[in-house]
C-alpha positions as CSV (number, residue, x, y, z in Angstrom):
1,M,116.2,105.7,103.0
2,A,117.0,102.3,101.7
3,I,114.6,100.6,99.3
4,E,112.9,97.6,100.8
5,S,110.4,95.0,99.7
6,Y,107.7,93.1,101.7
7,V,105.4,90.2,100.9
8,V,101.9,90.2,102.3
9,V,99.9,87.0,102.4
10,H,96.3,87.1,103.5
11,N,94.6,83.8,104.7
12,I,96.5,81.7,102.1
13,A,94.6,78.6,101.3
14,K,97.5,76.2,100.8
15,R,99.7,76.7,103.9
16,H,102.6,74.8,102.4
17,N,103.0,77.6,99.8
18,V,104.3,79.9,102.6
19,G,107.4,77.8,102.9
20,T,108.1,78.1,99.2
21,L,107.3,81.8,99.3
22,A,109.8,82.2,102.1
23,R,112.5,80.6,99.9
24,S,111.8,83.0,97.1
25,A,111.6,86.0,99.5
26,T,115.1,85.3,100.9
27,A,116.5,84.8,97.4
28,F,115.3,88.2,96.3
29,G,116.0,90.3,99.3
30,V,112.6,90.7,101.0
31,T,112.7,92.4,104.3
32,E,109.7,90.8,105.9
33,L,107.0,88.3,105.1
34,I,103.7,89.5,106.5
35,L,100.9,87.1,107.4
36,V,97.4,88.5,107.8
37,G,94.6,86.5,109.3
38,R,95.7,83.0,110.0
39,R,99.1,82.8,111.6
40,D,100.1,79.1,111.2
41,F,101.9,77.8,108.2
42,N,103.8,74.8,106.9
43,A,107.5,75.4,106.3
44,F,107.7,72.6,103.7
45,G,109.6,73.8,100.6
46,S,111.5,76.5,102.5
47,H,114.8,74.5,102.5
48,G,115.7,76.2,105.8
49,S,115.2,79.7,104.4
50,T,112.7,80.7,107.1
51,S,115.7,81.0,109.5
52,H,116.9,83.9,107.4
53,L,113.6,85.8,107.1
54,R,111.6,88.0,109.5
55,F,107.9,87.3,109.9
56,R,105.2,89.6,111.1
57,H,101.6,89.0,111.8
58,F,98.5,91.2,111.7
59,H,94.8,90.3,112.4
60,S,93.4,92.5,109.7
61,L,94.3,94.0,106.3
62,T,93.7,97.4,107.8
63,D,96.4,96.8,110.5
64,A,98.9,95.6,107.9
65,R,98.2,98.6,105.7
66,L,98.8,101.0,108.6
67,F,102.1,99.4,109.4
68,L,103.3,99.5,105.8
69,K,102.2,103.2,105.4
70,E,104.2,104.0,108.5
71,K,107.2,102.5,106.6
72,D,106.3,104.7,103.6
73,C,105.6,101.7,101.4
74,D,103.4,101.4,98.4
75,I,101.2,98.4,98.3
76,C,101.2,96.5,95.0
77,G,98.6,93.9,94.2
78,V,99.7,91.1,92.0
79,E,96.6,90.6,89.9
80,I,95.3,91.0,86.4
81,T,93.0,94.0,86.7
82,Q,91.8,96.5,84.1
83,D,94.4,99.1,85.2
84,A,97.2,96.6,86.0
85,V,100.7,97.5,84.6
86,S,103.0,94.9,83.2
87,I,105.7,93.9,85.7
88,T,108.3,94.4,82.9
89,D,107.6,98.1,83.0
90,H,108.9,98.3,86.6
91,P,106.2,100.8,87.8
92,F,107.9,101.3,91.2
93,K,108.7,104.5,93.0
94,K,109.8,103.5,96.5
95,S,109.7,100.6,99.0
96,T,106.9,98.2,98.0
97,A,104.8,95.5,99.6
98,F,103.4,92.9,97.3
99,L,100.0,91.5,98.1
100,L,99.4,88.0,96.8
101,G,95.9,86.6,96.6
102,N,94.3,83.3,97.1
103,E,95.6,80.6,94.8
104,G,92.1,79.9,93.4
105,T,90.2,83.2,93.4
106,G,93.0,85.8,93.3
107,L,92.7,89.1,95.2
108,S,89.4,89.8,96.9
109,A,87.6,93.2,96.8
110,K,88.8,94.0,100.3
111,E,92.4,93.1,99.4
112,C,92.2,95.3,96.2
113,E,91.0,98.2,98.3
114,I,94.3,98.5,100.2
115,C,96.4,98.4,97.1
116,D,98.0,101.5,95.6
117,F,98.5,99.9,92.2
118,F,98.5,96.5,90.4
119,V,101.0,94.6,88.3
120,Y,100.5,91.6,86.1
121,I,102.9,89.1,84.6
122,P,102.7,88.8,80.8
123,Q,102.2,85.3,79.4
124,Y,103.2,84.2,75.9
125,G,101.7,80.7,75.8
126,G,98.1,79.6,75.7
127,G,98.2,76.6,77.9
128,T,97.2,78.1,81.3
129,A,95.2,81.0,82.6
130,S,97.4,81.9,85.5
131,L,100.5,81.0,87.5
132,N,101.0,79.4,90.8
133,V,101.2,82.0,93.6
134,T,104.8,81.1,94.5
135,V,105.9,81.3,90.8
136,A,104.2,84.6,90.4
137,A,105.8,85.9,93.6
138,S,109.3,84.9,92.4
139,I,108.9,86.7,89.1
140,V,107.6,89.9,90.6
141,L,110.2,90.0,93.4
142,H,113.0,89.4,90.9
143,H,111.8,92.3,88.8
144,F,111.6,94.6,91.9
145,G,115.1,93.6,92.9
146,V,116.4,94.6,89.5
147,W,114.6,97.9,89.6
148,A,115.8,98.6,93.2
149,G,119.4,97.7,92.4
150,F,119.8,95.2,95.1
151,S,123.3,93.8,95.3
152,E,123.7,90.4,93.7
153,R,124.7,87.7,96.2
154,I,128.2,86.2,95.8
155,R,128.5,82.8,94.2
156,D,130.6,79.7,94.9
157,G,130.8,77.3,92.0
158,N,127.2,76.7,90.7
159,K,125.5,78.0,93.9
160,F,124.9,81.2,95.7
161,V,126.6,81.5,99.1
162,V,124.1,81.0,101.9
163,A,124.5,83.3,104.9
164,E,125.2,81.9,108.3
165,K,122.1,81.0,110.3
166,P,121.2,83.3,113.2
167,L,122.5,82.1,116.5
168,K,119.1,82.0,118.0
169,Q,116.9,79.5,116.2
170,V,113.2,79.4,116.6
171,S,110.4,77.1,115.2
172,R,109.1,78.5,111.9
173,K,106.0,76.3,111.7
174,Y,104.3,79.3,113.2
175,C,105.0,82.9,112.9
176,T,106.6,84.1,116.1
177,E,105.2,87.1,117.9
178,T,105.5,88.9,121.2
179,D,103.5,87.7,124.2
180,D,101.3,90.8,124.0
181,R,100.4,90.0,120.4
182,I,99.6,86.4,121.2
183,I,97.3,87.4,124.1
184,E,95.6,89.9,121.8
185,E,95.0,87.2,119.2
186,R,93.5,84.9,121.8
187,K,91.2,87.6,123.0
188,S,90.2,88.4,119.4
189,R,89.6,84.7,118.6
190,R,87.4,84.2,121.6
191,E,85.3,87.3,120.8
192,S,85.1,86.6,117.1
193,A,85.2,82.8,116.8
194,S,83.1,82.9,113.6
195,N,85.7,85.0,111.6
196,G,87.1,81.8,110.1
197,F,90.8,82.8,110.6
198,F,91.6,79.3,111.8
199,E,90.3,76.1,110.3
200,D,90.1,72.6,111.8
201,G,93.2,70.6,111.4
202,K,93.9,66.9,111.1
203,N,92.5,64.5,113.7
204,G,90.0,67.1,114.9
205,V,92.7,69.3,116.3
206,S,92.1,73.0,115.4
207,S,95.0,75.3,114.6
208,S,93.9,77.5,117.5
209,N,94.4,74.6,119.9
210,L,97.8,74.1,118.4
211,L,98.6,77.7,118.9
212,D,97.5,77.5,122.6
213,S,99.8,74.5,123.1
214,L,102.7,76.3,121.5
215,F,102.2,79.5,123.5
216,P,100.9,78.4,126.9
217,D,99.2,81.0,129.2
218,E,101.6,82.4,131.8
């Protein structure tokens, strides 16, 4: 079975970071970017890379973990924990999903519970306590690609060659899903409005209302 990598993002605080994450994910051969919890994101910083990346959405970390285990994936938390291993040691055994925490607080206790192991990125200067989530993701994904032996992309001059865009283009401001998954999310949102998956947007328009307008009821 081919080695694959996944990126898991759970209720990311700064939605524009998803666009930059998508750019790094496509550069380093990620199979899918998995959003857990809130489904909307800003594609700013992606430079069109979202057209080349598959997205998947789950309502809970448990659902995401079940999917990844069905894919025979390890789940690696990117966090400085007591038992974390340096990313330079390449402690990988098979396909791996990398779980990235909130930009301010890191991985929560619930997020850590679904991880099989943890890696950290060594630092050599004393000017900052941690890295931006997108920078950290880029470093980790590059190391995994080296370990997995992913084929290097061909170059043309001083750039790498970008693949042709898929014939069917879709909006990447939101993670696309099947109609059944959208209906399921609406039902869950109505029954559990206090879960906090969706926050109020600008001008008093909530993300849930934006989702309703994007995916109208049949």
